C-alpha positions as CSV (number, residue, x, y, z in Angstrom):
1,M,-22.4,43.5,-11.1
2,M,-19.8,46.3,-10.8
3,R,-18.2,45.2,-14.1
4,R,-21.6,45.4,-15.9
5,E,-22.2,48.9,-14.5
6,T,-18.7,50.0,-15.7
7,Q,-19.4,48.7,-19.2
8,R,-22.7,50.4,-19.3
9,L,-21.1,53.7,-18.2
10,I,-18.5,53.3,-20.9
11,L,-21.1,52.7,-23.5
12,L,-23.1,55.8,-22.4
13,L,-20.0,58.0,-22.4
14,L,-18.6,56.6,-25.7
15,P,-20.7,58.8,-28.1
16,A,-19.7,62.0,-26.1
17,G,-16.1,60.9,-26.1
18,I,-16.1,60.3,-29.9
19,L,-17.8,63.7,-30.5
20,F,-15.4,65.5,-28.1
21,S,-12.4,63.9,-29.8
22,A,-13.6,64.5,-33.4
23,F,-14.7,68.1,-32.9
24,F,-12.3,69.4,-30.2
25,L,-9.2,67.3,-29.3
26,I,-8.2,66.4,-32.9
27,P,-8.8,69.8,-34.4
28,M,-7.0,71.6,-31.5
29,A,-4.1,69.2,-31.8
30,E,-3.9,69.7,-35.5
31,L,-4.1,73.5,-35.0
32,F,-1.3,73.3,-32.5
33,L,0.9,71.3,-34.8
34,I,0.2,73.6,-37.8
35,G,1.1,76.7,-35.7
36,G,4.6,75.2,-35.0
37,A,5.2,74.0,-38.5
38,G,6.1,77.4,-40.1
39,K,9.5,79.0,-40.8
40,D,9.6,80.4,-37.2
41,G,8.9,77.0,-35.7
42,W,7.4,76.9,-32.2
43,A,8.6,80.5,-31.7
44,A,5.4,81.5,-33.5
45,Y,3.6,81.0,-30.2
46,A,5.8,83.6,-28.6
47,A,5.1,86.1,-31.3
48,I,1.9,87.2,-29.7
49,L,4.0,88.6,-26.9
50,T,7.1,89.8,-28.9
51,N,5.3,91.2,-32.0
52,A,3.8,94.6,-31.2
53,N,0.9,94.2,-33.6
54,Y,-0.2,90.8,-32.2
55,F,0.4,91.9,-28.6
56,N,-1.7,95.1,-29.0
57,S,-4.5,93.2,-30.7
58,L,-4.5,90.7,-27.7
59,L,-4.6,93.6,-25.2
60,A,-7.5,95.3,-27.2
61,T,-9.4,92.0,-27.4
62,L,-9.0,91.2,-23.7
63,G,-9.8,94.9,-22.7
64,V,-13.0,95.1,-24.7
65,A,-14.0,91.6,-23.4
66,V,-13.5,92.5,-19.8
67,L,-15.2,95.9,-20.1
68,T,-18.1,94.2,-22.0
69,T,-18.4,91.6,-19.2
70,I,-18.5,94.2,-16.4
71,V,-21.0,96.5,-18.1
72,T,-23.2,93.6,-19.2
73,L,-23.3,92.1,-15.7
74,I,-24.2,95.5,-14.1
75,I,-27.0,96.1,-16.6
76,S,-28.3,92.5,-16.6
77,G,-28.0,92.2,-12.8
78,I,-30.1,95.2,-12.0
79,S,-32.6,94.6,-14.8
80,G,-32.8,90.9,-14.3
81,V,-33.6,91.1,-10.5
82,F,-36.1,93.9,-11.1
83,L,-38.0,92.2,-13.9
84,Q,-38.1,88.9,-11.9
85,R,-39.5,90.5,-8.8
86,H,-41.8,93.1,-10.3
87,K,-44.6,91.7,-12.4
88,F,-46.4,94.4,-14.3
89,R,-48.4,94.8,-17.5
90,G,-45.9,94.5,-20.3
91,N,-43.3,92.6,-18.3
92,G,-43.3,89.7,-20.7
93,A,-43.1,92.0,-23.7
94,L,-40.1,93.9,-22.2
95,V,-38.3,90.7,-21.4
96,A,-38.9,89.5,-25.0
97,M,-37.5,92.8,-26.3
98,L,-34.4,92.5,-24.2
99,T,-33.8,88.9,-25.3
100,F,-34.6,89.6,-29.0
101,P,-31.0,90.1,-30.0
102,L,-30.5,86.4,-29.5
103,A,-32.0,86.0,-32.9
104,F,-29.3,88.2,-34.5
105,P,-25.9,87.1,-35.8
106,G,-22.9,89.3,-35.1
107,V,-23.0,90.8,-38.6
108,V,-26.5,92.2,-38.0
109,I,-25.4,93.6,-34.7
110,G,-22.6,95.4,-36.5
111,F,-25.0,96.9,-39.0
112,M,-27.2,98.1,-36.2
113,V,-24.3,99.8,-34.6
114,I,-23.5,101.5,-37.9
115,M,-27.0,102.7,-38.3
116,L,-26.9,104.1,-34.8
117,A,-23.3,105.6,-34.6
118,G,-22.0,105.4,-38.2
119,R,-21.4,108.2,-40.6
120,Q,-25.0,108.3,-41.6
121,G,-26.3,107.1,-38.2
122,L,-28.8,108.5,-35.8
123,I,-26.3,109.8,-33.3
124,G,-24.4,111.6,-35.9
125,A,-27.5,113.3,-37.3
126,V,-28.7,114.4,-33.9
127,S,-25.2,115.7,-32.8
128,E,-24.8,117.6,-36.0
129,A,-28.2,119.3,-35.5
130,L,-27.4,120.1,-31.8
131,I,-23.7,121.1,-31.8
132,G,-22.9,121.3,-35.5
133,D,-20.4,118.4,-35.4
134,K,-21.2,114.8,-36.4
135,I,-20.2,112.3,-33.7
136,V,-19.2,109.0,-35.3
137,F,-17.7,106.1,-33.3
138,A,-19.2,102.9,-34.9
139,Y,-15.9,102.0,-36.6
140,S,-13.8,102.0,-33.4
141,L,-13.4,99.9,-30.3
142,T,-16.2,102.0,-28.8
143,G,-18.6,100.9,-31.5
144,L,-17.4,97.3,-31.1
145,F,-17.9,97.5,-27.3
146,M,-21.5,98.8,-27.9
147,G,-22.2,95.9,-30.2
148,Y,-20.8,93.3,-27.8
149,V,-22.9,94.7,-24.9
150,Y,-26.0,94.6,-27.0
151,F,-25.2,91.1,-28.1
152,S,-24.4,89.9,-24.5
153,I,-27.2,91.3,-22.5
154,P,-29.8,88.7,-23.6
155,R,-27.5,85.8,-22.8
156,T,-26.8,87.3,-19.3
157,I,-30.2,88.6,-18.2
158,L,-31.9,85.2,-18.6
159,T,-29.3,83.6,-16.3
160,V,-29.7,86.3,-13.7
161,M,-33.5,86.1,-13.8
162,A,-33.4,82.3,-13.3
163,A,-31.1,82.7,-10.4
164,A,-33.0,85.6,-8.9
165,E,-36.1,83.4,-8.8
166,K,-34.4,81.1,-6.4
167,L,-33.3,83.7,-3.9
168,D,-34.9,83.4,-0.5
169,P,-36.8,86.6,0.4
170,K,-36.6,85.7,4.1
171,L,-32.9,86.3,4.1
172,E,-33.5,89.9,2.9
173,E,-36.3,90.4,5.4
174,A,-34.0,89.1,8.2
175,A,-31.2,91.5,7.1
176,R,-33.7,94.5,7.1
177,S,-35.0,93.5,10.5
178,L,-31.5,93.7,11.8
179,G,-31.1,97.2,10.6
180,A,-29.4,96.7,7.3
181,S,-29.8,99.4,4.7
182,P,-31.0,98.6,1.2
183,F,-27.4,99.0,-0.1
184,R,-26.1,96.5,2.5
185,V,-29.0,94.1,1.7
186,V,-27.9,94.2,-2.0
187,L,-24.2,93.9,-1.1
188,D,-24.5,91.2,1.6
189,V,-27.5,89.1,0.5
190,I,-28.5,89.6,-3.1
191,I,-25.1,89.7,-4.7
192,P,-23.7,86.7,-2.8
193,G,-26.8,84.8,-3.7
194,L,-26.4,85.6,-7.4
195,K,-22.6,85.1,-7.4
196,P,-22.6,81.7,-9.2
197,A,-24.9,83.1,-11.9
198,F,-22.8,86.2,-12.3
199,I,-19.6,84.1,-12.6
200,S,-21.2,81.7,-15.1
201,A,-22.9,84.4,-17.2
202,G,-19.7,86.6,-17.0
203,A,-17.5,83.8,-18.3
204,I,-19.8,83.2,-21.2
205,C,-20.0,86.9,-21.9
206,F,-16.2,87.2,-21.8
207,A,-15.6,84.1,-24.0
208,T,-18.1,85.4,-26.6
209,A,-16.6,88.8,-26.7
210,V,-13.1,87.4,-27.1
211,G,-13.9,85.2,-30.0
212,A,-16.7,87.1,-31.7
213,F,-15.9,87.8,-35.4
214,G,-19.0,88.9,-37.2
215,T,-19.5,92.2,-35.4
216,A,-15.8,93.1,-35.6
217,F,-15.7,92.2,-39.3
218,T,-18.7,94.5,-40.0
219,L,-17.1,97.4,-38.1
220,A,-13.5,96.6,-39.1
221,A,-12.4,100.0,-40.4
222,R,-10.0,100.8,-37.5
223,I,-10.5,97.8,-35.2
224,N,-7.5,95.7,-34.4
225,V,-8.7,92.8,-32.3
226,L,-7.3,89.3,-32.4
227,P,-10.1,87.6,-34.5
228,M,-9.6,90.2,-37.2
229,V,-5.8,89.7,-37.1
230,I,-6.3,86.0,-37.5
231,Y,-8.6,86.6,-40.4
232,T,-6.1,88.9,-42.0
233,E,-3.2,86.5,-41.5
234,F,-5.2,83.6,-43.0
235,T,-6.9,85.3,-46.0
236,L,-4.8,88.3,-47.0
237,A,-1.3,87.4,-45.9
238,A,-1.7,83.6,-46.5
239,N,0.3,83.1,-43.3
240,I,-1.6,79.9,-42.2
241,T,0.9,78.9,-39.6
242,M,0.7,82.2,-37.7
243,A,-3.1,82.2,-38.0
244,A,-3.1,78.8,-36.5
245,A,-0.8,79.8,-33.6
246,L,-2.9,82.9,-32.8
247,S,-6.1,80.8,-33.0
248,F,-4.7,78.3,-30.6
249,V,-3.6,80.9,-28.2
250,L,-7.0,82.6,-28.4
251,G,-8.8,79.3,-27.8
252,A,-6.4,78.5,-24.9
253,V,-7.1,81.9,-23.2
254,T,-10.8,81.4,-23.5
255,W,-10.7,77.8,-22.2
256,I,-8.7,78.9,-19.2
257,V,-11.2,81.6,-18.3
258,L,-14.1,79.2,-18.6
259,A,-12.3,76.5,-16.6
260,L,-11.5,79.0,-13.8
261,A,-15.1,80.3,-13.9
262,R,-16.5,76.7,-13.7
263,T,-14.4,76.1,-10.6
264,A,-15.4,79.4,-9.0
265,A,-19.1,78.9,-9.8
266,G,-19.2,75.2,-8.7
267,G,-19.3,73.7,-12.2
268,T,-22.3,75.7,-13.6
269,V,-20.6,77.3,-16.6
270,A,-21.8,76.1,-19.9
271,A,-19.8,76.0,-23.1
272,A,-19.6,79.2,-25.0
273,G,-21.4,79.4,-28.2
């Protein structure tokens, strides 16, 4: 009986194992081998720390991703809890508008940032009319950050709303009855209750911002983030081995963050897409 159950379990897991090997293990192993096959050998993997251009691009990538994650969680946390607990006319339409960017690829998000904060954008036109100087920041890390936040909020707010629905209002009532201020209720009851959702959504937000390419490519005038460096090494410099090494490092960093978040959140982190 036990043997039959083991065989059945193997048969059920076999398709997933084949897909995981074909689309993850084998490509990652090939990428790792290509990265060490160049003239620099396995030292190519250390270049991301020893080469100033690669290292600065890594810092910029991680910095933008961390800031995007923090800001997105703050906005989505406040908005998600409010929208879940306050049903009003137009609530559904507002949620639909906040989640509408799910339909946009990164390139479209980049174009929207340009239309807002580019050379001919709305912010530039308004600032020129008010102060006589055109404010343009679409083609910088600030513009990329704006695009990533806009891109990440829909993915985060839905997770927060689903978690907020499961919070027990009696715990908050008990805290208030014991004299807790609204701030302490949020700090001691609501945030701990939403912690798994915050960790899960934050991990996905971070991983998406680290690896996103379309938005950076659209705004790439002065943006030196790792996905753009990989693209440049692969297409313009034809340095395939270095592109492979940088890609493997970027994937490894993202995987580590997701693995740590899965552990902290109790295994609720989905794969980044």
